[in-house]
N, C-alpha and C positions, 0 to 999 in steps of 0.2 A: 832781325826779321826784315824781310823785304817789304817795302811800302810803295805802292803805286800812286803817284800824284800827278794829275794832268797828263796821264799816259806815259810817264817816266817812272821806272822802277829803280829804287835805291835802297841799299841796306842801312838800317839805323840801329843803334843801341839806345836803350831807354835812358841811360845815364852815361855821360862821358865827361872829360875834363880838358879844359883849355889851359895848359901850363903857362903859356905866354901871358895870359890875362888873369891867371889864378882864379878862374871861374868854373863853377860846376854847370854843365850844360844838361838841360832836362827837356823832355817832351812835355808840353803843357797839357796834362791829361784832362783837365777840366773843360777844355775846348772840344775834345773829341766827342763824337765822331764827325762833327761838323767842320772842324778846322784843325789842321795839323801845323803845329808851330814848335820850334825849339827855342827855349829861353835860357838866358845866362843868369846864374846867381853869383853876385860879385863879391860877397864875403860870407863868412860862416853863419852870420845871423840871418841873412837872406836864405841861405841853404836850409837852415833849421825851419824858417818860415815856410819854405816850399814843402817840407815834409809835413809840417803841422797843418797847412792849408790844403794839402792833397793835390798840389801841382804834380807831385810824384807820390805814388802810393804802391803798396804791394811789398811783401817781405823782402825779397832780394833787392829790389830797386831802392827801397829806403835804406837798406843795409849799405849798398854801394854808395848812395848819396851821403850817408853819414860818414863813411870812410873817407870819401873825397872831401867832405866838409871839414873833417878833422885835419886832414893834410892841408887844406886851404887855409884854415885858421893858423896852423903851425907855420906855414910859409909866409904868412902876413906879418909875423913878428919881426921887428927890426932892431931890437936891442941886443946886448951882448951878455947880459946877466943870466946865467943858467937857472937860478932860482925863480926869477921873474918869468923866464920862458916856461918853466914847469907849471907855474901858477896859471899862466895864460892858457896853456894846453889843457889843463884841468878844467878851466872855465869853458873852453870850447867844447870839451867832452860833455859837460853837464848841460849846456844849452842844447846840444844836438840830442842827447839822451832823453831830455824831457819833451821833445817834439811829438813823439808818438809812444806812449808808455806801454801799450799792450804788446807790440812786436818786440822780439828779442834780437832779430837780425842786426839792427843798428848797433846795439851794445856789443854783440859778438864781433862785428866788423871793426868797430873802433878799438876793441881790445887787441885784435890782430895788429892794427896799426901801431898801437902803443908798444906792443912787444917788440916790433921791428925797430921802432924809434929808440928803444932802450939800448940797442946795439951801437948807436952812434956816440961818438965822444964829444963832438962839437955841436953847436946849434945848427950850423949849416948841414952837417951830416944827418942829424935827426930830421931836419926838414926834407932832405932828399929821400931818406928812407921812408918817411911818412907817405909821400906821393907814390913811391914804388910799391909800398904795401897796399895802398888803396887800389892801385891798378891791378895788383895781383888778386885782391878780393873780387874785383869786378870780373876779371877773367875767369877766376875759379867759379864764380856764380854761373857764368855762361856754360862752363864745362860741366858743372853739376847738373844743370838743366838738360843738357844733351844726354847725359848718362841716365837721367830719370826717363827720358824718352825711350832710350834703348831698352830699359828694363820694363817700362810700362806698356809699350806698344803691343806686347803679346796678349794683354788683357782685352784689347779691342779686336773683335773679329769683323770680317766683312758682313755688313748688314746690322751691326750693333747700333743701338740707340743709347747715347750717352748723355747723362745729365751732369751739368756743372753749375756751381753757385759762385756768384761774384766774379772777379777776374783774377785768376792765377796764371795769366798768360805772359807773353813777352813783355807787355807793359808793366807787369808787376815784378819783373826781374830785369837783369841787364840785357838778356836775350833769351829766346826760346820759350821760357816759362816753365812752370812746374806742372799744373793740372793739364795744360795744353800740350806739354812736351810729348806725352804718349800719342796724342791725336796727330800732331805734326809728323811724328815718326811713323805712325800707322798709315797716314796719307802717303808718305814717301815710299812705303812698302807696297803701295798699290791697293790698299784696302778702301772700300767704300762704306761709309757709315754716316750717321746723322747725330747732330748735337742739339740737345735742348738747353738753351741758355736761360736760367732764372734771371728775371729782370734785376733782382737784388735791390729792392728798396731798403733804405730811403735814397741812397745816392745813385742807384741804377747802374752799377758798374757792369753787370751782366748785359744789360740792354745797350749800353753805350760803348763799352770797351771790348768785352769778349766777343760780342757780335761783330764789331768792327774788325777785330783781328781775324776772325774766321772768314769774314767776307773777303778781306784782303788775301787770305790764303786759299779762297775758293773751296772751303769745306762746307758741306750741306749743314744747315742749322736753322733753327727757329727760336725766337724769343717767346718765353712763356711768363705769365704772371707767377709770382712766387707761390701763390696758393694753388696753382694748377698741377704741381708735381704729384701730389697724392692721387689725384684723378687719373693722371697718365700711368702711374704705377699700378693702380687698381685695374686698369684696362690692359695691362701687359705691354705698355708702350715704352718702358724704360728697362734696359738690360744691365746698366752699369752706372755708378755714380763716381765721379772723380772730382775732388775739390783740392784746394791748397790749404795753407795754414800760416798763421802769423807767429805762433809759438806752439811747439809740441814738446811735452814733458818726457824726457828720456827715461825717467824713473817709473812713470805710470802709463805712458802711452796716450794720455789725454791730449786732445787737440783743440787749440783756440783758432777760430776762423771767423769770418764775417758773420754777423748776426743772421740767423736763419739756417746755419749749417747743422746745428743740433737737431732742428726740426726735420731736416732732410734725412739725417741719419736714423732718426726714430721711424720715419716713414719707410725707409729702405729696409730696416730690420723687420718691420711689420710685413713687408711684401717679399722678404727673402731675396733682396737685390744686393749684390756686392757693393760695398761702400769703401772706396779707397781715398787716401790722402797722399798727395805728392809734395815732397819737401826737399830742399837742399839741406846740407848738414848744418848750415848756419842758423836754421830755424829751430834746432833742437836746444832746449833748455835742460841742462843736466843737474841743475841745482834745486829748483822747486819740487816739492813732494806732493802737491795737490793742485788740481785745477782751480780750487777756490782761492789759492794764493795769487793767481794771475790778475794783474790790474786790468780791469775792463774799462776801456775808454768810454766816457759819456760825452757824446757829441752834441752839437747845437740842436735845440728843438726845432729850429727853422727847417732842418732837413726833412723832418717828418711832416711838418705843417704845410709844406709846399714843395715845389720842384723847380729845378732849372731846366730850361729848354731853349730852343731857337725860335725867335720871332721873325717872321718874314713880312716885310712891308714892300710896297711897290718900288721904293727907292732905297731901302736899307735892309740889313741883315745883321742880327746880333743876338747874344744870349740875354735871357731875361728870367727873373724869378717870379713865379706865380703862386700866390697863396691859394691853397686848396681847402684847408681845414676850416672849421668853425672859428670865426675871428676871436671869440672869447676863450678859446681852449688853449691849454699848454700841451706839452708832449714830453714823454720819456724816450730817450734815444741812446740805448747802449749800442756801441759799435760792433761788439763781438760777443760770441758765446763759446761755451766749452762743451765738446763732445766726449762722452766717456769712452774709454778704450773698448769696452765690450760691444759697442755699436760699430766698430771699425773693422773691416775685413782685413785690410793690410795697409802698410805705409810704404809708399814707393820712394826710395832714396837713391842717390847716386851709387850706393854700394849694393843695391838689390831691394827686393820687396820683403818686408818683415811684418810679423804680427806685432801689434802695439806692445804686448807684454814682452817681446823679445828685444826691444831696443836696448835696455840696460845690459842684458847678457852680451850683446854684440857692440857694446859702447866703444871699445878700442877700434873696431872696424869702422865705426860711425864717427870717428874724430875726437872722442873724449880723451884728453891727454893728461888729466890730473891723477 
């Protein structure tokens, strides 16, 4: 995506790799929209920490970060013993896998890297193949998002009012985004439309990230409180909902996404508004048979009890955490929820738009290779 900073426009990818320094380069998303900064993760444990602490977040972006992190860890090995190398790589895999348990993209991405590494005969060959496979995953993620845009833009008409929840944009992927891809493609086709951005409490990714992206792209948009969507639907001010996903079950069509997505799907069904989910192929889980099997990440209660923001003083500027809730109260903070297939109009993929129940039937077309 193109980012304009201090009057200068430059293209950035959310995740890249510095081979000379064996570092994963990430946009520090916790600073946005107030500060744009690229940071370097110097080893695989730092890379896992960046995923866990949400320096980088979003399905495709953490998938690419995990792929690069696995290659980073493999390339850091300095011994000559193949068995020790294999044990080291397995440890790297487990550390990165545990960073964000709900999303399936990191595991799928790292499995791609491991398959390519298996083709190498020496440690040096495996290390080289690991980085090449990680680069290919990142490039494929961007290509998939571009294809999602081509298929999904026909859903957006001039004059449409589109609701999205959380951030499934460029910042959540290597480039372009999933839920935003149809919007960017529709804009490129000359269509005029308006986007409602759910604030997406408790981390406010809609208010901070999606809104920042759309402002950079000069797409008409407004931020709304999470609980305002029902009111707007009732008044006929929302024509379409497009969200992303952190794990979509290929066998059932159930969708895991940021907490509050299920609520929006119920509201959309009540008001007969089309509800679409946009995903790259790496987000599909072909193994689990029920949404109740998906591990739902329980995040820190501090996210619910307060909020991060920017504090401006006459001589300083910086981020600060502000406690909002009652001091004696605790909080429950599930990070994701599961939307049943019957509430979903269609799933926008790089291979086309499918009904949720059609994913398994078209599994070969959608990348299932077992």
